[in-house]
KEKE-268226 format. One record per residue: residue number from 1; residue in one letter; y, x, z of N, C-alpha, C, CB in turn. Coordinates in steps of 0.2 Angstrom, whole numbers, plus 2048, in hexadecimal, padded with zeros to 3 digits. Glycine has a CB too. Layout:
BEGIN
<pt k="NUM" r="A" n_north="Y" n_east="X" n_up="Z" ca_north="Y" ca_east="X" ca_up="Z" c_north="Y" c_east="X" c_up="Z" cb_north="Y" cb_east="X" cb_up="Z"/>
...
***
This chain:
BEGIN
<pt k="1" r="M" n_north="7FA" n_east="804" n_up="800" ca_north="800" ca_east="800" ca_up="800" c_north="806" c_east="804" c_up="800" cb_north="800" cb_east="7FB" cb_up="806"/>
<pt k="2" r="N" n_north="80B" n_east="803" n_up="7FC" ca_north="811" ca_east="807" ca_up="7FB" c_north="817" c_east="804" c_up="7FF" cb_north="813" cb_east="808" cb_up="7F4"/>
<pt k="3" r="D" n_north="819" n_east="808" n_up="804" ca_north="81E" ca_east="805" ca_up="809" c_north="825" c_east="807" c_up="806" cb_north="81D" cb_east="807" cb_up="810"/>
<pt k="4" r="I" n_north="825" n_east="80B" n_up="801" ca_north="82C" ca_east="80D" ca_up="7FF" c_north="82F" c_east="808" c_up="7FA" cb_north="82B" cb_east="814" cb_up="7FA"/>
<pt k="5" r="I" n_north="835" n_east="806" n_up="7FC" ca_north="839" ca_east="801" ca_up="7F9" c_north="83E" c_east="805" c_up="7F5" cb_north="83C" cb_east="7FC" cb_up="7FE"/>
<pt k="6" r="E" n_north="83E" n_east="804" n_up="7EE" ca_north="843" ca_east="807" ca_up="7EA" c_north="849" c_east="803" c_up="7EA" cb_north="841" cb_east="808" cb_up="7E3"/>
<pt k="7" r="T" n_north="84F" n_east="807" n_up="7EB" ca_north="855" ca_east="803" ca_up="7EB" c_north="859" c_east="805" c_up="7E4" cb_north="85A" cb_east="805" cb_up="7F1"/>
<pt k="8" r="S" n_north="85D" n_east="800" n_up="7E2" ca_north="860" ca_east="801" ca_up="7DB" c_north="866" c_east="806" c_up="7DC" cb_north="863" cb_east="7FB" cb_up="7D9"/>
<pt k="9" r="P" n_north="868" n_east="809" n_up="7D7" ca_north="86E" ca_east="80E" ca_up="7D7" c_north="874" c_east="80B" c_up="7DA" cb_north="86F" cb_east="811" cb_up="7D0"/>
<pt k="10" r="D" n_north="875" n_east="804" n_up="7D8" ca_north="87B" ca_east="801" ca_up="7DB" c_north="87A" c_east="800" c_up="7E3" cb_north="87C" cb_east="7FA" cb_up="7D8"/>
<pt k="11" r="A" n_north="874" n_east="7FF" n_up="7E5" ca_north="873" ca_east="7FE" ca_up="7EC" c_north="874" c_east="805" c_up="7F0" cb_north="86C" cb_east="7FB" cb_up="7EE"/>
<pt k="12" r="R" n_north="872" n_east="80A" n_up="7ED" ca_north="873" ca_east="811" ca_up="7F0" c_north="87A" c_east="812" c_up="7F0" cb_north="86F" cb_east="816" cb_up="7EC"/>
<pt k="13" r="R" n_north="87E" n_east="811" n_up="7EA" ca_north="885" ca_east="812" ca_up="7EA" c_north="889" c_east="80E" c_up="7EF" cb_north="888" cb_east="811" cb_up="7E3"/>
<pt k="14" r="D" n_north="887" n_east="808" n_up="7F0" ca_north="88A" ca_east="804" ca_up="7F5" c_north="889" c_east="806" c_up="7FC" cb_north="887" cb_east="7FD" cb_up="7F4"/>
<pt k="15" r="D" n_north="883" n_east="808" n_up="7FD" ca_north="881" ca_east="80B" ca_up="804" c_north="885" c_east="812" c_up="805" cb_north="87A" cb_east="80D" cb_up="805"/>
<pt k="16" r="S" n_north="886" n_east="816" n_up="800" ca_north="889" ca_east="81C" ca_up="801" c_north="891" c_east="81B" c_up="802" cb_north="888" cb_east="821" cb_up="7FA"/>
<pt k="17" r="L" n_north="894" n_east="817" n_up="7FE" ca_north="89B" ca_east="815" ca_up="7FF" c_north="89C" c_east="812" c_up="806" cb_north="89D" cb_east="810" cb_up="7F9"/>
<pt k="18" r="R" n_north="897" n_east="80E" n_up="808" ca_north="898" ca_east="80B" ca_up="80F" c_north="898" c_east="810" c_up="814" cb_north="893" cb_east="805" cb_up="810"/>
<pt k="19" r="T" n_north="893" n_east="815" n_up="813" ca_north="893" ca_east="81B" ca_up="818" c_north="89A" c_east="81F" c_up="818" cb_north="88D" cb_east="81F" cb_up="817"/>
<pt k="20" r="I" n_north="89C" n_east="820" n_up="812" ca_north="8A2" ca_east="824" ca_up="812" c_north="8A8" c_east="820" c_up="815" cb_north="8A4" cb_east="825" cb_up="80A"/>
<pt k="21" r="G" n_north="8A8" n_east="819" n_up="814" ca_north="8AD" ca_east="815" ca_up="817" c_north="8AD" c_east="815" c_up="81F" cb_north="8AC" cb_east="80D" cb_up="815"/>
<pt k="22" r="H" n_north="8A6" n_east="814" n_up="821" ca_north="8A6" ca_east="815" ca_up="829" c_north="8A8" c_east="81B" c_up="82B" cb_north="89E" cb_east="814" cb_up="82B"/>
<pt k="23" r="I" n_north="8A7" n_east="821" n_up="828" ca_north="8A9" ca_east="827" ca_up="82A" c_north="8B1" c_east="828" c_up="82A" cb_north="8A6" cb_east="82D" cb_up="826"/>
<pt k="24" r="S" n_north="8B3" n_east="825" n_up="825" ca_north="8BB" ca_east="825" ca_up="824" c_north="8BE" c_east="821" c_up="829" cb_north="8BD" cb_east="823" cb_up="81D"/>
<pt k="25" r="Y" n_north="8BC" n_east="81B" n_up="82A" ca_north="8BF" ca_east="816" ca_up="82F" c_north="8BE" c_east="819" c_up="836" cb_north="8BB" cb_east="80F" cb_up="82F"/>
<pt k="26" r="A" n_north="8B8" n_east="81D" n_up="837" ca_north="8B7" ca_east="820" ca_up="83E" c_north="8BC" c_east="825" c_up="83F" cb_north="8B0" cb_east="823" cb_up="83F"/>
<pt k="27" r="M" n_north="8BD" n_east="829" n_up="83A" ca_north="8C2" ca_east="82F" ca_up="83B" c_north="8C9" c_east="82C" c_up="83C" cb_north="8C2" cb_east="833" cb_up="835"/>
<pt k="28" r="H" n_north="8CB" n_east="826" n_up="838" ca_north="8D1" ca_east="823" ca_up="839" c_north="8D2" c_east="820" c_up="840" cb_north="8D2" cb_east="81E" cb_up="833"/>
<pt k="29" r="A" n_north="8CD" n_east="81D" n_up="842" ca_north="8CD" ca_east="81A" ca_up="849" c_north="8CE" c_east="81F" c_up="84E" cb_north="8C6" cb_east="816" cb_up="84A"/>
<pt k="30" r="I" n_north="8CB" n_east="824" n_up="84E" ca_north="8CC" ca_east="82A" ca_up="853" c_north="8D3" c_east="82C" c_up="853" cb_north="8C8" cb_east="830" cb_up="852"/>
<pt k="31" r="V" n_north="8D6" n_east="82D" n_up="84D" ca_north="8DD" ca_east="82F" ca_up="84D" c_north="8E2" c_east="829" c_up="84F" cb_north="8DF" cb_east="830" cb_up="846"/>
<pt k="32" r="A" n_north="8E0" n_east="823" n_up="84D" ca_north="8E4" ca_east="81D" ca_up="84F" c_north="8E4" c_east="81C" c_up="857" cb_north="8E2" cb_east="817" cb_up="84C"/>
<pt k="33" r="V" n_north="8DE" n_east="81C" n_up="85A" ca_north="8DE" ca_east="81B" ca_up="861" c_north="8E1" c_east="821" c_up="865" cb_north="8D6" cb_east="81B" cb_up="863"/>
<pt k="34" r="C" n_north="8E0" n_east="827" n_up="863" ca_north="8E3" ca_east="82C" ca_up="866" c_north="8EB" c_east="82C" c_up="866" cb_north="8E1" cb_east="833" cb_up="863"/>
<pt k="35" r="A" n_north="8ED" n_east="829" n_up="860" ca_north="8F5" ca_east="829" ca_up="85F" c_north="8F8" c_east="824" c_up="864" cb_north="8F6" cb_east="827" cb_up="858"/>
<pt k="36" r="V" n_north="8F4" n_east="81F" n_up="867" ca_north="8F7" ca_east="81A" ca_up="86B" c_north="8F6" c_east="81C" c_up="873" cb_north="8F5" cb_east="813" cb_up="86A"/>
<pt k="37" r="L" n_north="8F2" n_east="821" n_up="874" ca_north="8F0" ca_east="823" ca_up="87B" c_north="8F5" c_east="828" c_up="87D" cb_north="8E9" cb_east="825" cb_up="87C"/>
<pt k="38" r="P" n_north="8F9" n_east="828" n_up="882" ca_north="8FD" ca_east="82D" ca_up="884" c_north="8FA" c_east="833" c_up="886" cb_north="901" cb_east="82B" cb_up="88A"/>
<pt k="39" r="G" n_north="8FC" n_east="839" n_up="883" ca_north="8FA" ca_east="83F" ca_up="884" c_north="8F3" c_east="841" c_up="880" cb_north="8F8" cb_east="840" cb_up="88B"/>
<pt k="40" r="V" n_north="8F1" n_east="83D" n_up="87C" ca_north="8EB" ca_east="83E" ca_up="878" c_north="8ED" c_east="83E" c_up="871" cb_north="8E5" cb_east="839" cb_up="87A"/>
<pt k="41" r="Q" n_north="8EC" n_east="843" n_up="86E" ca_north="8ED" ca_east="843" ca_up="866" c_north="8E8" c_east="846" c_up="863" cb_north="8F4" cb_east="847" cb_up="865"/>
<pt k="42" r="A" n_north="8E5" n_east="843" n_up="85E" ca_north="8E0" ca_east="846" ca_up="859" c_north="8E3" c_east="84A" c_up="854" cb_north="8DC" cb_east="840" cb_up="856"/>
<pt k="43" r="S" n_north="8E0" n_east="84E" n_up="852" ca_north="8E2" ca_east="853" ca_up="84D" c_north="8E4" c_east="850" c_up="846" cb_north="8DD" cb_east="859" cb_up="84C"/>
<pt k="44" r="I" n_north="8EA" n_east="851" n_up="844" ca_north="8EC" ca_east="84F" ca_up="83D" c_north="8E7" c_east="851" c_up="838" cb_north="8F3" cb_east="851" cb_up="83B"/>
<pt k="45" r="V" n_north="8E3" n_east="856" n_up="839" ca_north="8DE" ca_east="859" ca_up="835" c_north="8D8" c_east="853" c_up="834" cb_north="8DB" cb_east="85F" cb_up="837"/>
<pt k="46" r="L" n_north="8D7" n_east="850" n_up="839" ca_north="8D2" ca_east="84A" ca_up="838" c_north="8D4" c_east="845" c_up="834" cb_north="8D0" cb_east="847" cb_up="83F"/>
<pt k="47" r="L" n_north="8DB" n_east="843" n_up="834" ca_north="8DE" ca_east="83E" ca_up="830" c_north="8DE" c_east="840" c_up="829" cb_north="8E5" cb_east="83C" cb_up="832"/>
<pt k="48" r="L" n_north="8E0" n_east="846" n_up="828" ca_north="8E0" ca_east="849" ca_up="821" c_north="8D9" c_east="84A" c_up="81E" cb_north="8E3" cb_east="850" cb_up="821"/>
<pt k="49" r="A" n_north="8D4" n_east="84B" n_up="822" ca_north="8CD" ca_east="84B" ca_up="81F" c_north="8CB" c_east="844" c_up="81D" cb_north="8C8" cb_east="84E" cb_up="825"/>
<pt k="50" r="A" n_north="8CD" n_east="83F" n_up="821" ca_north="8CB" ca_east="838" ca_up="81F" c_north="8CF" c_east="836" c_up="819" cb_north="8CC" cb_east="834" cb_up="825"/>
<pt k="51" r="F" n_north="8D5" n_east="838" n_up="818" ca_north="8D9" ca_east="837" ca_up="813" c_north="8D7" c_east="83A" c_up="80C" cb_north="8E1" cb_east="839" cb_up="814"/>
<pt k="52" r="I" n_north="8D5" n_east="840" n_up="80D" ca_north="8D2" ca_east="844" ca_up="807" c_north="8CC" c_east="841" c_up="805" cb_north="8D2" cb_east="84B" cb_up="808"/>
<pt k="53" r="L" n_north="8C7" n_east="83F" n_up="80A" ca_north="8C1" ca_east="83C" ca_up="808" c_north="8C2" c_east="836" c_up="804" cb_north="8BD" cb_east="83B" cb_up="80F"/>
<pt k="54" r="D" n_north="8C7" n_east="832" n_up="806" ca_north="8C8" ca_east="82C" ca_up="803" c_north="8CB" c_east="82D" c_up="7FC" cb_north="8CD" cb_east="827" cb_up="807"/>
<pt k="55" r="L" n_north="8CF" n_east="832" n_up="7FB" ca_north="8D2" ca_east="833" ca_up="7F4" c_north="8CC" c_east="836" c_up="7F0" cb_north="8D7" cb_east="838" cb_up="7F5"/>
<pt k="56" r="V" n_north="8C8" n_east="83A" n_up="7F2" ca_north="8C3" ca_east="83D" ca_up="7EE" c_north="8BD" c_east="838" c_up="7EC" cb_north="8BF" cb_east="843" cb_up="7F2"/>
<pt k="57" r="K" n_north="8BC" n_east="833" n_up="7F1" ca_north="8B6" ca_east="82F" ca_up="7EF" c_north="8B9" c_east="828" c_up="7ED" cb_north="8B3" cb_east="82D" cb_up="7F6"/>
<pt k="58" r="R" n_north="8BF" n_east="827" n_up="7EC" ca_north="8C2" ca_east="820" ca_up="7EA" c_north="8BF" c_east="81F" c_up="7E3" cb_north="8C9" cb_east="820" cb_up="7EA"/>
<pt k="59" r="D" n_north="8BF" n_east="823" n_up="7DE" ca_north="8BC" ca_east="822" ca_up="7D7" c_north="8B5" c_east="820" c_up="7D7" cb_north="8BD" cb_east="828" cb_up="7D3"/>
<pt k="60" r="D" n_north="8B1" n_east="822" n_up="7DC" ca_north="8AA" ca_east="820" ca_up="7DD" c_north="8AA" c_east="818" c_up="7DE" cb_north="8A6" cb_east="824" cb_up="7E2"/>
<pt k="61" r="A" n_north="8AF" n_east="816" n_up="7E1" ca_north="8AF" ca_east="80F" ca_up="7E3" c_north="8B2" c_east="80A" c_up="7DE" cb_north="8B2" cb_east="80E" cb_up="7EA"/>
<pt k="62" r="R" n_north="8B5" n_east="80D" n_up="7D9" ca_north="8B8" ca_east="809" ca_up="7D4" c_north="8B4" c_east="804" c_up="7D1" cb_north="8BB" cb_east="80E" cb_up="7CE"/>
<pt k="63" r="G" n_north="8B7" n_east="7FE" n_up="7D1" ca_north="8B3" ca_east="7F8" ca_up="7CF" c_north="8AE" c_east="7F4" c_up="7D4" cb_north="8AF" cb_east="7FA" cb_up="7C9"/>
<pt k="64" r="T" n_north="8AE" n_east="7F7" n_up="7DA" ca_north="8AA" ca_east="7F4" ca_up="7DF" c_north="8AE" c_east="7F0" c_up="7E4" cb_north="8A5" cb_east="7F9" cb_up="7E2"/>
<pt k="65" r="W" n_north="8AB" n_east="7EC" n_up="7E9" ca_north="8AF" ca_east="7E9" ca_up="7EE" c_north="8B2" c_east="7EE" c_up="7F3" cb_north="8AB" cb_east="7E4" cb_up="7F2"/>
<pt k="66" r="Q" n_north="8AF" n_east="7F4" n_up="7F3" ca_north="8B1" ca_east="7FA" ca_up="7F8" c_north="8B7" c_east="7FD" c_up="7F5" cb_north="8AC" cb_east="7FE" cb_up="7F9"/>
<pt k="67" r="E" n_north="8B9" n_east="7FD" n_up="7EF" ca_north="8BF" ca_east="800" ca_up="7EC" c_north="8C5" c_east="7FE" c_up="7F0" cb_north="8C0" cb_east="7FE" cb_up="7E5"/>
<pt k="68" r="S" n_north="8C6" n_east="7F8" n_up="7F2" ca_north="8CB" ca_east="7F5" ca_up="7F6" c_north="8CC" c_east="7F9" c_up="7FD" cb_north="8CB" cb_east="7EE" cb_up="7F7"/>
<pt k="69" r="H" n_north="8C6" n_east="7FB" n_up="800" ca_north="8C6" ca_east="7FE" ca_up="806" c_north="8C9" c_east="805" c_up="806" cb_north="8BF" cb_east="7FF" cb_up="809"/>
<pt k="70" r="F" n_north="8C7" n_east="809" n_up="800" ca_north="8CA" ca_east="80F" ca_up="7FF" c_north="8D2" c_east="80F" c_up="7FE" cb_north="8C7" cb_east="813" cb_up="7F9"/>
<pt k="71" r="S" n_north="8D4" n_east="80A" n_up="7FA" ca_north="8DB" ca_east="809" ca_up="7FA" c_north="8DF" c_east="807" c_up="800" cb_north="8DD" cb_east="803" cb_up="7F4"/>
<pt k="72" r="W" n_north="8DB" n_east="803" n_up="804" ca_north="8DE" ca_east="800" ca_up="80B" c_north="8DF" c_east="806" c_up="80F" cb_north="8D9" cb_east="7FB" cb_up="80E"/>
<pt k="73" r="R" n_north="8DA" n_east="80B" n_up="810" ca_north="8DB" ca_east="811" ca_up="814" c_north="8E0" c_east="815" c_up="812" cb_north="8D4" cb_east="814" cb_up="815"/>
<pt k="74" r="I" n_north="8E0" n_east="817" n_up="80B" ca_north="8E5" ca_east="81B" ca_up="808" c_north="8EC" c_east="818" c_up="809" cb_north="8E4" cb_east="81C" cb_up="801"/>
<pt k="75" r="R" n_north="8ED" n_east="812" n_up="808" ca_north="8F4" ca_east="80F" ca_up="809" c_north="8F6" c_east="80F" c_up="811" cb_north="8F4" cb_east="808" cb_up="807"/>
<pt k="76" r="S" n_north="8F1" n_east="80E" n_up="815" ca_north="8F2" ca_east="80E" ca_up="81C" c_north="8F5" c_east="815" c_up="81E" cb_north="8EC" cb_east="80C" cb_up="820"/>
<pt k="77" r="V" n_north="8F2" n_east="81A" n_up="81C" ca_north="8F4" ca_east="821" ca_up="81E" c_north="8FB" c_east="822" c_up="81B" cb_north="8EF" cb_east="826" cb_up="81C"/>
<pt k="78" r="L" n_north="8FC" n_east="821" n_up="815" ca_north="902" ca_east="822" ca_up="811" c_north="908" c_east="81E" c_up="815" cb_north="902" cb_east="820" cb_up="80A"/>
<pt k="79" r="W" n_north="907" n_east="818" n_up="816" ca_north="90C" ca_east="814" ca_up="81A" c_north="90E" c_east="817" c_up="821" cb_north="90A" cb_east="80D" cb_up="81A"/>
<pt k="80" r="A" n_north="908" n_east="818" n_up="824" ca_north="909" ca_east="81A" ca_up="82B" c_north="90D" c_east="821" c_up="82B" cb_north="902" cb_east="81B" cb_up="82F"/>
<pt k="81" r="G" n_north="90B" n_east="826" n_up="827" ca_north="90E" ca_east="82C" ca_up="826" c_north="915" c_east="82B" c_up="824" cb_north="90A" cb_east="830" cb_up="821"/>
<pt k="82" r="G" n_north="917" n_east="827" n_up="820" ca_north="91E" ca_east="826" ca_up="81E" c_north="922" c_east="823" c_up="823" cb_north="91E" cb_east="821" cb_up="818"/>
<pt k="83" r="L" n_north="91F" n_east="81F" n_up="827" ca_north="923" ca_east="81C" ca_up="82D" c_north="924" c_east="821" c_up="832" cb_north="91F" cb_east="816" cb_up="82F"/>
<pt k="84" r="Y" n_north="91F" n_east="825" n_up="833" ca_north="920" ca_east="82A" ca_up="838" c_north="925" c_east="82F" c_up="836" cb_north="919" cb_east="82E" cb_up="839"/>
<pt k="85" r="I" n_north="926" n_east="831" n_up="830" ca_north="92B" ca_east="835" ca_up="82E" c_north="932" c_east="832" c_up="82E" cb_north="929" cb_east="837" cb_up="826"/>
<pt k="86" r="I" n_north="932" n_east="82C" n_up="82C" ca_north="938" ca_east="828" ca_up="82C" c_north="93B" c_east="827" c_up="834" cb_north="938" cb_east="821" cb_up="829"/>
<pt k="87" r="T" n_north="937" n_east="827" n_up="838" ca_north="939" ca_east="826" ca_up="83F" c_north="93A" c_east="82C" c_up="843" cb_north="934" cb_east="822" cb_up="843"/>
<pt k="88" r="I" n_north="939" n_east="832" n_up="840" ca_north="93A" ca_east="838" ca_up="844" c_north="941" c_east="839" c_up="846" cb_north="939" cb_east="83E" cb_up="83F"/>
<pt k="89" r="P" n_north="946" n_east="837" n_up="843" ca_north="94D" ca_east="837" ca_up="846" c_north="94E" c_east="833" c_up="84D" cb_north="952" cb_east="834" cb_up="841"/>
<pt k="90" r="L" n_north="94A" n_east="82E" n_up="84E" ca_north="94A" ca_east="82B" ca_up="854" c_north="948" c_east="82F" c_up="85A" cb_north="945" cb_east="825" cb_up="854"/>
<pt k="91" r="W" n_north="944" n_east="834" n_up="859" ca_north="942" ca_east="839" ca_up="85E" c_north="948" c_east="83E" c_up="85F" cb_north="93C" cb_east="83D" cb_up="85B"/>
<pt k="92" r="L" n_north="94C" n_east="83F" n_up="85B" ca_north="952" ca_east="843" ca_up="85C" c_north="957" c_east="840" c_up="860" cb_north="954" cb_east="846" cb_up="855"/>
<pt k="93" r="L" n_north="958" n_east="839" n_up="85F" ca_north="95D" ca_east="835" ca_up="863" c_north="95B" c_east="835" c_up="86A" cb_north="95E" cb_east="82E" cb_up="860"/>
<pt k="94" r="L" n_north="955" n_east="832" n_up="86B" ca_north="952" ca_east="832" ca_up="872" c_north="94B" c_east="832" c_up="871" cb_north="955" cb_east="82C" cb_up="876"/>
<pt k="95" r="I" n_north="947" n_east="834" n_up="876" ca_north="940" ca_east="834" ca_up="875" c_north="93D" c_east="82D" c_up="876" cb_north="93D" cb_east="838" cb_up="87B"/>
<pt k="96" r="L" n_north="940" n_east="829" n_up="87A" ca_north="93D" ca_east="822" ca_up="87A" c_north="93D" c_east="81E" c_up="874" cb_north="941" cb_east="81E" cb_up="87F"/>
<pt k="97" r="P" n_north="942" n_east="81E" n_up="870" ca_north="942" ca_east="81A" ca_up="869" c_north="93D" c_east="81D" c_up="865" cb_north="948" cb_east="81A" cb_up="866"/>
<pt k="98" r="G" n_north="93C" n_east="823" n_up="864" ca_north="937" ca_east="826" ca_up="860" c_north="930" c_east="825" c_up="862" cb_north="938" cb_east="82E" cb_up="860"/>
<pt k="99" r="W" n_north="92F" n_east="825" n_up="869" ca_north="928" ca_east="824" ca_up="86C" c_north="927" c_east="81C" c_up="86A" cb_north="928" cb_east="825" cb_up="873"/>
<pt k="100" r="I" n_north="92B" n_east="818" n_up="86B" ca_north="92A" ca_east="811" ca_up="86A" c_north="928" c_east="80F" c_up="863" cb_north="930" cb_east="80C" cb_up="86C"/>
<pt k="101" r="A" n_north="92C" n_east="812" n_up="85E" ca_north="92B" ca_east="812" ca_up="857" c_north="924" c_east="814" c_up="855" cb_north="930" cb_east="815" cb_up="853"/>
<pt k="102" r="W" n_north="922" n_east="81A" n_up="858" ca_north="91B" ca_east="81D" ca_up="856" c_north="916" c_east="819" c_up="859" cb_north="91B" cb_east="824" cb_up="858"/>
<pt k="103" r="V" n_north="917" n_east="816" n_up="85F" ca_north="911" ca_east="812" ca_up="862" c_north="910" c_east="80C" c_up="85D" cb_north="913" cb_east="810" cb_up="869"/>
<pt k="104" r="V" n_north="916" n_east="809" n_up="85B" ca_north="915" ca_east="803" ca_up="857" c_north="912" c_east="804" c_up="850" cb_north="91C" cb_east="800" cb_up="855"/>
<pt k="105" r="I" n_north="914" n_east="80A" n_up="84D" ca_north="910" ca_east="80C" ca_up="847" c_north="909" c_east="80E" c_up="848" cb_north="914" cb_east="813" cb_up="844"/>
<pt k="106" r="S" n_north="907" n_east="811" n_up="84E" ca_north="900" ca_east="812" ca_up="850" c_north="8FC" c_east="80C" c_up="851" cb_north="900" cb_east="817" cb_up="856"/>
<pt k="107" r="L" n_north="8FF" n_east="807" n_up="854" ca_north="8FC" ca_east="801" ca_up="855" c_north="8FA" c_east="7FD" c_up="84E" cb_north="900" cb_east="7FC" cb_up="85A"/>
<pt k="108" r="W" n_north="8FF" n_east="7FD" n_up="84A" ca_north="8FF" ca_east="7FA" ca_up="843" c_north="8F9" c_east="7FE" c_up="840" cb_north="905" cb_east="7FB" cb_up="840"/>
<pt k="109" r="F" n_north="8F9" n_east="805" n_up="840" ca_north="8F4" ca_east="808" ca_up="83D" c_north="8ED" c_east="807" c_up="840" cb_north="8F5" cb_east="810" cb_up="83D"/>
<pt k="110" r="L" n_north="8EC" n_east="806" n_up="846" ca_north="8E6" ca_east="805" ca_up="849" c_north="8E4" c_east="7FE" c_up="847" cb_north="8E7" cb_east="805" cb_up="851"/>
<pt k="111" r="Y" n_north="8E8" n_east="7F9" n_up="847" ca_north="8E7" ca_east="7F2" ca_up="844" c_north="8E4" c_east="7F2" c_up="83D" cb_north="8ED" cb_east="7EE" cb_up="844"/>
<pt k="112" r="R" n_north="8E7" n_east="7F6" n_up="839" ca_north="8E4" ca_east="7F7" ca_up="832" c_north="8DD" c_east="7FA" c_up="832" cb_north="8E9" cb_east="7FB" cb_up="82E"/>
<pt k="113" r="V" n_north="8DC" n_east="7FF" n_up="836" ca_north="8D6" ca_east="802" ca_up="836" c_north="8D0" c_east="7FD" c_up="839" cb_north="8D6" cb_east="808" cb_up="83B"/>
<pt k="114" r="V" n_north="8D2" n_east="7FA" n_up="83E" ca_north="8CD" ca_east="7F5" ca_up="841" c_north="8CC" c_east="7EF" c_up="83C" cb_north="8D0" cb_east="7F2" cb_up="847"/>
<pt k="115" r="R" n_north="8D1" n_east="7ED" n_up="839" ca_north="8D0" ca_east="7E7" ca_up="834" c_north="8CC" c_east="7E9" c_up="82E" cb_north="8D7" cb_east="7E5" cb_up="832"/>
<pt k="116" r="G" n_north="8CD" n_east="7EF" n_up="82C" ca_north="8C9" ca_east="7F2" ca_up="826" c_north="8C2" c_east="7F3" c_up="828" cb_north="8CD" cb_east="7F8" cb_up="823"/>
<pt k="117" r="W" n_north="8C1" n_east="7F6" n_up="82E" ca_north="8BA" ca_east="7F8" ca_up="830" c_north="8B6" c_east="7F2" c_up="831" cb_north="8BA" cb_east="7FC" cb_up="836"/>
<pt k="118" r="L" n_north="8B9" n_east="7EC" n_up="833" ca_north="8B5" ca_east="7E6" ca_up="834" c_north="8B4" c_east="7E3" c_up="82E" cb_north="8BA" cb_east="7E1" cb_up="838"/>
<pt k="119" r="A" n_north="8B8" n_east="7E3" n_up="829" ca_north="8B7" ca_east="7E1" ca_up="822" c_north="8B1" c_east="7E5" c_up="81F" cb_north="8BD" cb_east="7E1" cb_up="81E"/>
<pt k="120" r="L" n_north="8B1" n_east="7EB" n_up="820" ca_north="8AC" ca_east="7F0" ca_up="81D" c_north="8A5" c_east="7EE" c_up="820" cb_north="8AE" cb_east="7F7" cb_up="81E"/>
<pt k="121" r="N" n_north="8A5" n_east="7ED" n_up="826" ca_north="89F" ca_east="7EB" ca_up="82A" c_north="89C" c_east="7E4" c_up="827" cb_north="8A0" cb_east="7EA" cb_up="831"/>
<pt k="122" r="E" n_north="8A1" n_east="7E0" n_up="825" ca_north="89F" ca_east="7D9" ca_up="822" c_north="89E" c_east="7D9" c_up="81B" cb_north="8A4" cb_east="7D4" cb_up="824"/>
<pt k="123" r="R" n_north="89E" n_east="7DF" n_up="818" ca_north="89E" ca_east="7E0" ca_up="811" c_north="8A3" c_east="7DC" c_up="80D" cb_north="897" cb_east="7DF" cb_up="80E"/>
<pt k="124" r="K" n_north="8A9" n_east="7DC" n_up="80F" ca_north="8AE" ca_east="7D8" ca_up="80C" c_north="8B4" c_east="7DD" c_up="80A" cb_north="8B1" cb_east="7D3" cb_up="811"/>
<pt k="125" r="P" n_north="8B6" n_east="7DB" n_up="804" ca_north="8BC" ca_east="7DF" ca_up="801" c_north="8C2" c_east="7DE" c_up="806" cb_north="8BE" cb_east="7DE" cb_up="7FA"/>
<pt k="126" r="M" n_north="8C7" n_east="7E3" n_up="805" ca_north="8CD" ca_east="7E2" ca_up="809" c_north="8D2" c_east="7DE" c_up="805" cb_north="8D1" cb_east="7E9" cb_up="80B"/>
<pt k="127" r="L" n_north="8D4" n_east="7D8" n_up="808" ca_north="8D9" ca_east="7D4" ca_up="804" c_north="8E0" c_east="7D5" c_up="807" cb_north="8D7" cb_east="7CC" cb_up="804"/>
<pt k="128" r="P" n_north="8E5" n_east="7D7" n_up="804" ca_north="8EB" ca_east="7D9" ca_up="807" c_north="8EF" c_east="7D2" c_up="809" cb_north="8F0" cb_east="7DD" cb_up="802"/>
<pt k="129" r="H" n_north="8F2" n_east="7D3" n_up="80F" ca_north="8F6" ca_east="7CD" ca_up="811" c_north="8FA" c_east="7CF" c_up="817" cb_north="8F3" cb_east="7C7" cb_up="812"/>
***
């Protein structure tokens, strides 16, 4: 009796992309959680690694339901990074406004990571709104 079940190339591709998605969301989540905890900062290298992983593997997901997840993560990092840069002057004025702005940005980023990861677990594409 043969217990080996062959999977189609599409199923293997789907599984591989989901694994990459889980890894990327996990790295994003570590950075996001650490960003909102006082005195705990994850390395920006971890965020850059996740970002580069998404950029490199995005073409592999083209035409699948997972393509939206790659775009979601990439846009999340770009928007958060841009917002952090824009709010740098608040740190120069007083520390409190800068800290508040960065906490709000970090919470927004964490929300996007959680929302995306939940959709990935349910095998649903990301629908913007």
